[in-house]
Gaussian input, Z-matrix of N, CA and C with variables (Angstrom, degrees):
# hf/3-21g

backbone

0 1
 N
 C     1     B1
 C     2     B2     1     A1
 N     3     B3     2     A2     1     D1
 C     4     B4     3     A3     2     D2
 C     5     B5     4     A4     3     D3
 N     6     B6     5     A5     4     D4
 C     7     B7     6     A6     5     D5
 C     8     B8     7     A7     6     D6
 N     9     B9     8     A8     7     D7
 C    10    B10     9     A9     8     D8
 C    11    B11    10    A10     9     D9
 N    12    B12    11    A11    10    D10
 C    13    B13    12    A12    11    D11
 C    14    B14    13    A13    12    D12
 N    15    B15    14    A14    13    D13
 C    16    B16    15    A15    14    D14
 C    17    B17    16    A16    15    D15
 N    18    B18    17    A17    16    D16
 C    19    B19    18    A18    17    D17
 C    20    B20    19    A19    18    D18
 N    21    B21    20    A20    19    D19
 C    22    B22    21    A21    20    D20
 C    23    B23    22    A22    21    D21
 N    24    B24    23    A23    22    D22
 C    25    B25    24    A24    23    D23
 C    26    B26    25    A25    24    D24
 N    27    B27    26    A26    25    D25
 C    28    B28    27    A27    26    D26
 C    29    B29    28    A28    27    D27
 N    30    B30    29    A29    28    D28
 C    31    B31    30    A30    29    D29
 C    32    B32    31    A31    30    D30
 N    33    B33    32    A32    31    D31
 C    34    B34    33    A33    32    D32
 C    35    B35    34    A34    33    D33
 N    36    B36    35    A35    34    D34
 C    37    B37    36    A36    35    D35
 C    38    B38    37    A37    36    D36
 N    39    B39    38    A38    37    D37
 C    40    B40    39    A39    38    D38
 C    41    B41    40    A40    39    D39
 N    42    B42    41    A41    40    D40
 C    43    B43    42    A42    41    D41
 C    44    B44    43    A43    42    D42
 N    45    B45    44    A44    43    D43
 C    46    B46    45    A45    44    D44
 C    47    B47    46    A46    45    D45
 N    48    B48    47    A47    46    D46
 C    49    B49    48    A48    47    D47
 C    50    B50    49    A49    48    D48
 N    51    B51    50    A50    49    D49
 C    52    B52    51    A51    50    D50
 C    53    B53    52    A52    51    D51
 N    54    B54    53    A53    52    D52
 C    55    B55    54    A54    53    D53
 C    56    B56    55    A55    54    D54
 N    57    B57    56    A56    55    D55
 C    58    B58    57    A57    56    D56
 C    59    B59    58    A58    57    D57
 N    60    B60    59    A59    58    D58
 C    61    B61    60    A60    59    D59
 C    62    B62    61    A61    60    D60
 N    63    B63    62    A62    61    D61
 C    64    B64    63    A63    62    D62
 C    65    B65    64    A64    63    D63
 N    66    B66    65    A65    64    D64
 C    67    B67    66    A66    65    D65
 C    68    B68    67    A67    66    D66
 N    69    B69    68    A68    67    D67
 C    70    B70    69    A69    68    D68
 C    71    B71    70    A70    69    D69
 N    72    B72    71    A71    70    D70
 C    73    B73    72    A72    71    D71
 C    74    B74    73    A73    72    D72
 N    75    B75    74    A74    73    D73
 C    76    B76    75    A75    74    D74
 C    77    B77    76    A76    75    D75
 N    78    B78    77    A77    76    D76
 C    79    B79    78    A78    77    D77
 C    80    B80    79    A79    78    D78
 N    81    B81    80    A80    79    D79
 C    82    B82    81    A81    80    D80
 C    83    B83    82    A82    81    D81
 N    84    B84    83    A83    82    D82
 C    85    B85    84    A84    83    D83
 C    86    B86    85    A85    84    D84
 N    87    B87    86    A86    85    D85
 C    88    B88    87    A87    86    D86
 C    89    B89    88    A88    87    D87
 N    90    B90    89    A89    88    D88
 C    91    B91    90    A90    89    D89
 C    92    B92    91    A91    90    D90
 N    93    B93    92    A92    91    D91
 C    94    B94    93    A93    92    D92
 C    95    B95    94    A94    93    D93
 N    96    B96    95    A95    94    D94
 C    97    B97    96    A96    95    D95
 C    98    B98    97    A97    96    D96
 N    99    B99    98    A98    97    D97
 C   100   B100    99    A99    98    D98
 C   101   B101   100   A100    99    D99
 N   102   B102   101   A101   100   D100
 C   103   B103   102   A102   101   D101
 C   104   B104   103   A103   102   D102
 N   105   B105   104   A104   103   D103
 C   106   B106   105   A105   104   D104
 C   107   B107   106   A106   105   D105
 N   108   B108   107   A107   106   D106
 C   109   B109   108   A108   107   D107
 C   110   B110   109   A109   108   D108
 N   111   B111   110   A110   109   D109
 C   112   B112   111   A111   110   D110
 C   113   B113   112   A112   111   D111
 N   114   B114   113   A113   112   D112
 C   115   B115   114   A114   113   D113
 C   116   B116   115   A115   114   D114
 N   117   B117   116   A116   115   D115
 C   118   B118   117   A117   116   D116
 C   119   B119   118   A118   117   D117
 N   120   B120   119   A119   118   D118
 C   121   B121   120   A120   119   D119
 C   122   B122   121   A121   120   D120
 N   123   B123   122   A122   121   D121
 C   124   B124   123   A123   122   D122
 C   125   B125   124   A124   123   D123
 N   126   B126   125   A125   124   D124
 C   127   B127   126   A126   125   D125
 C   128   B128   127   A127   126   D126
 N   129   B129   128   A128   127   D127
 C   130   B130   129   A129   128   D128
 C   131   B131   130   A130   129   D129
 N   132   B132   131   A131   130   D130
 C   133   B133   132   A132   131   D131
 C   134   B134   133   A133   132   D132
 N   135   B135   134   A134   133   D133
 C   136   B136   135   A135   134   D134
 C   137   B137   136   A136   135   D135
 N   138   B138   137   A137   136   D136
 C   139   B139   138   A138   137   D137
 C   140   B140   139   A139   138   D138
 N   141   B141   140   A140   139   D139
 C   142   B142   141   A141   140   D140
 C   143   B143   142   A142   141   D141
 N   144   B144   143   A143   142   D142
 C   145   B145   144   A144   143   D143
 C   146   B146   145   A145   144   D144
 N   147   B147   146   A146   145   D145
 C   148   B148   147   A147   146   D146
 C   149   B149   148   A148   147   D147
 N   150   B150   149   A149   148   D148
 C   151   B151   150   A150   149   D149
 C   152   B152   151   A151   150   D150
 N   153   B153   152   A152   151   D151
 C   154   B154   153   A153   152   D152
 C   155   B155   154   A154   153   D153
 N   156   B156   155   A155   154   D154
 C   157   B157   156   A156   155   D155
 C   158   B158   157   A157   156   D156
 N   159   B159   158   A158   157   D157
 C   160   B160   159   A159   158   D158
 C   161   B161   160   A160   159   D159
 N   162   B162   161   A161   160   D160
 C   163   B163   162   A162   161   D161
 C   164   B164   163   A163   162   D162
 N   165   B165   164   A164   163   D163
 C   166   B166   165   A165   164   D164
 C   167   B167   166   A166   165   D165
 N   168   B168   167   A167   166   D166
 C   169   B169   168   A168   167   D167
 C   170   B170   169   A169   168   D168
 N   171   B171   170   A170   169   D169
 C   172   B172   171   A171   170   D170
 C   173   B173   172   A172   171   D171
 N   174   B174   173   A173   172   D172
 C   175   B175   174   A174   173   D173
 C   176   B176   175   A175   174   D174
 N   177   B177   176   A176   175   D175
 C   178   B178   177   A177   176   D176
 C   179   B179   178   A178   177   D177
 N   180   B180   179   A179   178   D178
 C   181   B181   180   A180   179   D179
 C   182   B182   181   A181   180   D180
 N   183   B183   182   A182   181   D181
 C   184   B184   183   A183   182   D182
 C   185   B185   184   A184   183   D183
 N   186   B186   185   A185   184   D184
 C   187   B187   186   A186   185   D185
 C   188   B188   187   A187   186   D186
 N   189   B189   188   A188   187   D187
 C   190   B190   189   A189   188   D188
 C   191   B191   190   A190   189   D189
 N   192   B192   191   A191   190   D190
 C   193   B193   192   A192   191   D191
 C   194   B194   193   A193   192   D192
 N   195   B195   194   A194   193   D193
 C   196   B196   195   A195   194   D194
 C   197   B197   196   A196   195   D195
 N   198   B198   197   A197   196   D196
 C   199   B199   198   A198   197   D197
 C   200   B200   199   A199   198   D198
 N   201   B201   200   A200   199   D199
 C   202   B202   201   A201   200   D200
 C   203   B203   202   A202   201   D201
 N   204   B204   203   A203   202   D202
 C   205   B205   204   A204   203   D203
 C   206   B206   205   A205   204   D204
 N   207   B207   206   A206   205   D205
 C   208   B208   207   A207   206   D206
 C   209   B209   208   A208   207   D207
 N   210   B210   209   A209   208   D208
 C   211   B211   210   A210   209   D209
 C   212   B212   211   A211   210   D210
 N   213   B213   212   A212   211   D211
 C   214   B214   213   A213   212   D212
 C   215   B215   214   A214   213   D213

   B1=1.4487
   B2=1.5253
   B3=1.3505
   B4=1.4734
   B5=1.5264
   B6=1.3276
   B7=1.4992
   B8=1.5373
   B9=1.3525
   B10=1.4239
   B11=1.5587
   B12=1.3332
   B13=1.4736
   B14=1.5157
   B15=1.3040
   B16=1.4573
   B17=1.5481
   B18=1.3219
   B19=1.4450
   B20=1.5591
   B21=1.3421
   B22=1.4653
   B23=1.5035
   B24=1.3530
   B25=1.4703
   B26=1.5216
   B27=1.3088
   B28=1.4451
   B29=1.5096
   B30=1.3421
   B31=1.4278
   B32=1.5224
   B33=1.3627
   B34=1.4669
   B35=1.5078
   B36=1.2360
   B37=1.4798
   B38=1.5112
   B39=1.3411
   B40=1.4605
   B41=1.5042
   B42=1.3317
   B43=1.4455
   B44=1.5121
   B45=1.3615
   B46=1.4844
   B47=1.5044
   B48=1.3034
   B49=1.4704
   B50=1.5466
   B51=1.3258
   B52=1.4686
   B53=1.5231
   B54=1.3442
   B55=1.4631
   B56=1.5185
   B57=1.3448
   B58=1.4742
   B59=1.5178
   B60=1.3444
   B61=1.4747
   B62=1.5164
   B63=1.3493
   B64=1.4242
   B65=1.5153
   B66=1.3662
   B67=1.4531
   B68=1.5656
   B69=1.3505
   B70=1.4544
   B71=1.5186
   B72=1.3438
   B73=1.4331
   B74=1.5846
   B75=1.2118
   B76=1.4378
   B77=1.5448
   B78=1.3639
   B79=1.4746
   B80=1.5389
   B81=1.3296
   B82=1.4648
   B83=1.5287
   B84=1.3140
   B85=1.4362
   B86=1.5097
   B87=1.3376
   B88=1.4673
   B89=1.5310
   B90=1.3175
   B91=1.4527
   B92=1.5210
   B93=1.3693
   B94=1.4634
   B95=1.5137
   B96=1.3235
   B97=1.4311
   B98=1.5376
   B99=1.3176
   B100=1.4750
   B101=1.5820
   B102=1.3054
   B103=1.4398
   B104=1.5115
   B105=1.3478
   B106=1.4528
   B107=1.5055
   B108=1.3343
   B109=1.4473
   B110=1.5494
   B111=1.3557
   B112=1.4829
   B113=1.5105
   B114=1.3128
   B115=1.4632
   B116=1.5129
   B117=1.3563
   B118=1.4386
   B119=1.5039
   B120=1.3121
   B121=1.4871
   B122=1.5235
   B123=1.2958
   B124=1.4402
   B125=1.5640
   B126=1.3150
   B127=1.4764
   B128=1.5281
   B129=1.3315
   B130=1.4553
   B131=1.5290
   B132=1.3247
   B133=1.5084
   B134=1.5423
   B135=1.3337
   B136=1.5002
   B137=1.5485
   B138=1.2952
   B139=1.4830
   B140=1.5237
   B141=1.3187
   B142=1.4796
   B143=1.5069
   B144=1.3557
   B145=1.4327
   B146=1.5150
   B147=1.3490
   B148=1.4819
   B149=1.5056
   B150=1.2887
   B151=1.4683
   B152=1.5204
   B153=1.3232
   B154=1.4841
   B155=1.5099
   B156=1.3451
   B157=1.4916
   B158=1.5168
   B159=1.3214
   B160=1.4582
   B161=1.5142
   B162=1.3788
   B163=1.4309
   B164=1.5065
   B165=1.3664
   B166=1.4377
   B167=1.5184
   B168=1.3175
   B169=1.4713
   B170=1.5115
   B171=1.3378
   B172=1.4747
   B173=1.5203
   B174=1.3224
   B175=1.4731
   B176=1.5155
   B177=1.3440
   B178=1.4492
   B179=1.5305
   B180=1.3029
   B181=1.4577
   B182=1.5141
   B183=1.2949
   B184=1.4636
   B185=1.5146
   B186=1.3109
   B187=1.4708
   B188=1.5186
   B189=1.2841
   B190=1.4655
   B191=1.5314
   B192=1.3423
   B193=1.4602
   B194=1.5325
   B195=1.3138
   B196=1.4811
   B197=1.5214
   B198=1.3600
   B199=1.4431
   B200=1.5124
   B201=1.3382
   B202=1.4831
   B203=1.4645
   B204=1.3774
   B205=1.4494
   B206=1.4740
   B207=1.3544
   B208=1.4722
   B209=1.5420
   B210=1.3468
   B211=1.4747
   B212=1.5150
   B213=1.3353
   B214=1.4978
   B215=1.4291
   A1=109.57
   A2=115.35
   A3=118.71
   A4=106.57
   A5=114.09
   A6=119.62
   A7=107.12
   A8=113.96
   A9=122.09
   A10=110.06
   A11=115.23
   A12=119.32
   A13=109.66
   A14=116.82
   A15=121.48
   A16=108.71
   A17=117.91
   A18=120.77
   A19=113.10
   A20=116.13
   A21=119.01
   A22=113.31
   A23=117.97
   A24=122.22
   A25=114.46
   A26=118.02
   A27=119.22
   A28=110.05
   A29=116.62
   A30=120.83
   A31=109.21
   A32=115.39
   A33=120.03
   A34=108.08
   A35=116.75
   A36=123.52
   A37=107.23
   A38=115.41
   A39=121.36
   A40=110.72
   A41=116.13
   A42=121.79
   A43=108.72
   A44=117.57
   A45=122.13
   A46=111.72
   A47=119.29
   A48=120.96
   A49=111.65
   A50=118.07
   A51=121.76
   A52=113.24
   A53=117.03
   A54=120.29
   A55=106.83
   A56=113.77
   A57=120.34
   A58=109.08
   A59=118.93
   A60=118.38
   A61=108.11
   A62=115.58
   A63=124.69
   A64=105.17
   A65=115.54
   A66=119.44
   A67=107.74
   A68=114.62
   A69=120.63
   A70=107.52
   A71=117.64
   A72=121.00
   A73=115.94
   A74=132.76
   A75=133.44
   A76=113.66
   A77=117.68
   A78=118.34
   A79=107.94
   A80=115.59
   A81=118.90
   A82=109.72
   A83=115.44
   A84=121.73
   A85=109.17
   A86=114.50
   A87=123.66
   A88=107.74
   A89=117.46
   A90=120.90
   A91=106.92
   A92=114.45
   A93=120.09
   A94=109.96
   A95=117.22
   A96=121.96
   A97=112.23
   A98=115.37
   A99=119.34
   A100=111.11
   A101=116.37
   A102=119.90
   A103=113.08
   A104=117.40
   A105=122.16
   A106=110.13
   A107=116.97
   A108=123.38
   A109=108.25
   A110=113.41
   A111=120.61
   A112=107.95
   A113=116.55
   A114=121.46
   A115=107.36
   A116=117.19
   A117=122.74
   A118=111.51
   A119=116.40
   A120=124.96
   A121=113.07
   A122=117.72
   A123=121.67
   A124=111.38
   A125=113.35
   A126=117.16
   A127=109.63
   A128=116.36
   A129=120.22
   A130=111.35
   A131=116.23
   A132=121.91
   A133=111.12
   A134=115.44
   A135=119.20
   A136=110.15
   A137=115.91
   A138=120.76
   A139=108.70
   A140=116.11
   A141=120.77
   A142=110.29
   A143=121.18
   A144=123.31
   A145=112.35
   A146=115.91
   A147=119.68
   A148=110.86
   A149=118.85
   A150=123.28
   A151=107.30
   A152=118.53
   A153=121.60
   A154=112.59
   A155=115.50
   A156=119.21
   A157=111.76
   A158=116.49
   A159=119.63
   A160=112.14
   A161=116.34
   A162=120.01
   A163=113.65
   A164=115.92
   A165=120.93
   A166=111.06
   A167=116.12
   A168=120.55
   A169=115.99
   A170=115.87
   A171=121.48
   A172=109.93
   A173=117.45
   A174=119.98
   A175=114.98
   A176=116.52
   A177=119.10
   A178=111.23
   A179=116.40
   A180=122.41
   A181=108.49
   A182=117.09
   A183=120.50
   A184=111.41
   A185=115.76
   A186=119.81
   A187=109.84
   A188=116.42
   A189=121.10
   A190=110.10
   A191=116.79
   A192=122.58
   A193=110.41
   A194=116.69
   A195=120.96
   A196=111.85
   A197=115.26
   A198=119.68
   A199=110.10
   A200=117.70
   A201=120.56
   A202=112.50
   A203=117.91
   A204=122.71
   A205=112.35
   A206=114.97
   A207=119.75
   A208=112.55
   A209=116.21
   A210=120.93
   A211=111.82
   A212=116.13
   A213=120.01
   A214=112.58
   D1=140.40
   D2=178.40
   D3=-121.69
   D4=149.47
   D5=179.32
   D6=-105.27
   D7=129.68
   D8=-177.91
   D9=-131.24
   D10=171.09
   D11=-179.31
   D12=-123.82
   D13=126.03
   D14=175.40
   D15=-70.71
   D16=165.97
   D17=-178.47
   D18=-63.61
   D19=-25.10
   D20=178.41
   D21=-84.51
   D22=3.04
   D23=177.36
   D24=95.82
   D25=-7.90
   D26=178.33
   D27=-74.78
   D28=139.89
   D29=178.45
   D30=-92.07
   D31=151.15
   D32=177.77
   D33=-141.24
   D34=149.12
   D35=174.91
   D36=-108.43
   D37=125.64
   D38=-174.06
   D39=-124.34
   D40=134.31
   D41=173.61
   D42=-71.76
   D43=108.52
   D44=-173.98
   D45=-63.93
   D46=-18.67
   D47=179.56
   D48=-67.13
   D49=-16.22
   D50=-178.92
   D51=-96.45
   D52=4.40
   D53=-179.23
   D54=-84.32
   D55=128.90
   D56=176.96
   D57=-99.39
   D58=-41.98
   D59=-178.59
   D60=-155.21
   D61=159.99
   D62=177.41
   D63=-130.68
   D64=132.53
   D65=-179.82
   D66=-139.27
   D67=153.70
   D68=174.53
   D69=-111.72
   D70=123.31
   D71=-175.47
   D72=-117.77
   D73=1.12
   D74=24.82
   D75=-86.59
   D76=-20.48
   D77=179.73
   D78=-68.22
   D79=146.22
   D80=178.97
   D81=-75.42
   D82=121.05
   D83=-179.30
   D84=-117.11
   D85=125.46
   D86=-178.79
   D87=-104.26
   D88=124.65
   D89=175.64
   D90=-105.53
   D91=126.22
   D92=178.96
   D93=-88.26
   D94=166.99
   D95=178.38
   D96=-61.39
   D97=-23.98
   D98=179.32
   D99=-78.41
   D100=-9.35
   D101=-177.84
   D102=98.32
   D103=-12.43
   D104=178.98
   D105=-68.70
   D106=143.00
   D107=-179.03
   D108=-114.23
   D109=138.38
   D110=176.70
   D111=-126.61
   D112=130.75
   D113=178.49
   D114=-103.77
   D115=128.26
   D116=-175.74
   D117=-127.28
   D118=161.94
   D119=177.86
   D120=-73.42
   D121=-34.65
   D122=-177.39
   D123=-63.36
   D124=149.93
   D125=-179.83
   D126=-75.01
   D127=164.69
   D128=177.43
   D129=-56.65
   D130=-43.69
   D131=179.69
   D132=-62.33
   D133=-40.03
   D134=179.56
   D135=-64.81
   D136=-41.81
   D137=-179.70
   D138=-64.73
   D139=-46.45
   D140=179.77
   D141=-61.07
   D142=-38.65
   D143=176.91
   D144=-65.54
   D145=-41.12
   D146=176.02
   D147=-62.25
   D148=-41.76
   D149=-179.32
   D150=-63.33
   D151=-49.47
   D152=179.15
   D153=-56.32
   D154=-44.72
   D155=177.93
   D156=-63.46
   D157=-39.67
   D158=176.53
   D159=-62.52
   D160=-49.22
   D161=176.13
   D162=-53.34
   D163=-42.53
   D164=179.79
   D165=-65.76
   D166=-40.38
   D167=179.87
   D168=-61.59
   D169=-27.98
   D170=-179.26
   D171=-101.89
   D172=3.32
   D173=176.85
   D174=79.39
   D175=13.69
   D176=179.83
   D177=-72.14
   D178=-34.41
   D179=174.75
   D180=-133.99
   D181=151.86
   D182=179.75
   D183=-84.18
   D184=167.38
   D185=173.02
   D186=-77.37
   D187=161.64
   D188=178.99
   D189=-62.68
   D190=-34.82
   D191=179.26
   D192=-64.60
   D193=-41.75
   D194=177.81
   D195=-66.51
   D196=-40.17
   D197=-179.42
   D198=-64.20
   D199=-43.04
   D200=178.89
   D201=-63.18
   D202=-38.10
   D203=177.49
   D204=-62.73
   D205=-42.79
   D206=-178.97
   D207=-66.81
   D208=-25.60
   D209=-177.55
   D210=-75.54
   D211=-20.02
   D212=-178.81
   D213=-76.46

């Protein structure tokens, strides 16, 4: 789960597994697999970083350090 901020200042917690795409229009718009769109204050890069950290925390993807170790 990632925590984000709507344009009106309300915080929301979102299950990152349901994110289909992130776009900047210039506002950051997140499209969920259901088709619902959420506009947030965070930049596209910030949201992507939060998603990556969430995926790492649940073991869905490894850390860069682990990947480099496995390549050796």
